N, C-alpha and C positions, 0 to 999 in steps of 0.2 A: 525176255520174256519174264514174266510173275506169275506165281499161283499165291494167291489169297483166300484166307479163311476167314468169313466175317461170319459172326452172332448175330442174329434179330429175334426177337418174340414171336412166338410164332401166335398166327391168329387164331382166336377165341375158337371158332368152329370147329379148324383143326386138330387145337389143343386140347377141347374136350373131347374130341374121340379116341385121340391119341391116349391120354391118360386112362379114360374109360376100360378100354380094352387094351392097353398095355401094350399097343401098338407103335411101330417104327413105320414114318412115312417118308419116302425120300422123292424128291421133285427132279425126274430124269430127263424133262425138256418143258419148254414155253415157246408158245407162238402166240401172236397176236390175234385178238375175236373181238369183231367190231370195233367201234372207233376206242372203246377204254378197255376192253375186257381181253380177257386171255384164252388160250385152251392149253391144260398142263398134263404131260402124263406121268402120272404117279405108281410108284412099286412100293405096296402097301405089304410089313411082314406082321404077323401075331401068331398066336397059338391057334391049333386046329379048331379049337372049341369056342375061339372068339370072331374065325373070320364071318361067320353068316351075321354077326352082331353089327363087325366092321362095315360089311356092305350094306346092311340094313339103314344105318346111322349116315354114312354118306351120300346113300340115295336120297334120304329124308333132312339132310342140312339146307338151310336156306341160303346157306353160303355160295352155294353151286346153280347155275342156272340147268345144267345138263351134266349127267353123269352117267358112263359105260363101264362097267367094271368086271374083271374074268378072271377068276380063281386059274392061276398058275402051278399051283404046287398045294400041298398039305397047308403050309403055313404063309403064303404068299398071293399077292395077288397083281394084276397090274389095273390101273382106271386110268381114262380120260375125262377132265374135269374141265367144265367151263364157268366162267365168271364175268359179272358185267362190268367188275372192275379189279384190275390188278396191280397191285403196289410192286410186285415184281418187275412187270414189262414198262412201268410208268417210271420207276428206277432208273433201271439199266439202259432206255432209249437214249441214246446219245451221250452215255458216260465212258465209251472207248472200251467197256471190261465185257468179257463173254463170260455168262453164268454157265457153268458146266455141269451143276447139280446143285441141290439144296435137301440136307437129310437133318430130321428131327434129333432131337437130343436133351431130352428132358423139354423143359419149357422153351426150348430154343430152338432155331431154325438155322444149322450152320451152310452158308453158302459158299460155294467154293469157285473162283472165279478168275479167268486169267486178263492178264492187262499187260502192254507192255510199258509201264511205266509208275513208281510211287504215287505220283503227282495224280494219275486217273485213280488209283486205289483211292486217295485221302480225298479226292472229289467226288468216289461214289458214295462213301461213308456220310461225306457232308449231304447230299442227296436224300439218302436215307433217314437222316436224321429232320432234314427239312420237309420229307414225307410222314414225320410223325412215327419212324423206327425208333426201338432202343438198339444201336448197332454198336458194335466194338471189334475192332481186329484180334482175330485171335491167331494168326500165324501170318506168315509172309516167306516166301523164298525165291531163290531162281531155279528155273527148271532147264534142263538141258534140250538143244533141237537135235542130238545126234541119233535118238530114236527114229526108225523108219517103220512104213508100214511096212503089216505081215501080208505076204498075196493074198490071205484070205480077207484081211480086213480091206486091202486095195480094191478089190474086186467086189466085195459088198456094198464099199461105199459107193464105187460108179456105178452099179447095177441100180441103187438107190437115187442115185443121182439122175440118172436116167429114167426111171420109172417115175420120177416126179416128186417122190419123199419130201424133198426140200422145197417143192412149190408151195406158194401159196397164191388159193388152196392148195392143200396135198391133192394129188394125182392117185395116191395111193395109200394104205394103209401099213401099219407096221406089221400087223396082223396079217395082212394079205403076201408081203413081205417075209416074213416068217414062215409062212406056209411053203412059198417060191423056194426058200433056202433049205428049208426041213429042220428048221432048229425053233426052238422054244422062242417065242416073244420077249422075254427075258432076257435072253442070252443074245438073240440078236439088237436089241436095246444097248446092251453092257458093249458091244462089239463096236456098233456106231458110235457110241460116247467117246471111246477111247481114240476110234479111229480121226473124230472132230477134232478130239484134243491135239494130235500128234499133228495132223494139219496145221490147224491154226499155232502152235509153236513153232511150226518150222516157218511159217509163213512170217509172223511178227521178226524172229529170228533174224530173218532174211533182210529186213527194213533198213 
């Protein structure tokens, strides 16, 4: 199993907001929405003074059709955003790779993806370039499958599955699950992402 970091230029409407407010935007998850669109879960970090402006600009952006935001700390917030056309989903579909997260870094968005071979990563980068993305491979490494789920990660992943969080459309929201577990939304998101990564690494290394 390989983990690769691929750098692509940030879409203008996200980059403009990020630069204006010196904000860091991380894509925690992305699911299909309508025929060509997607709904993404974002974690946004900015100074306490900039948070209101970030929220205002995201909600006013023409790049999104729906925006739901919640401030989860003095300098951070979570947002779900919907778009009618998603380059990430269209590029990842059928690539054989899995997007773990994507994080802004200057003018670029660094994608962390999992793949079972170098060939899949090369084909993903080609698909990106064919879709007009300025993509380049920053790093690639083998990752171990020895790390197992903790009891807490296993319980949260299992309950989330049973509650329909991974169904499409979802039968429960991350906000409802966080309330059930008695933890912050951002904490739950991190636990789910870490647990999913371990499960995928184990699955592909056993093939």
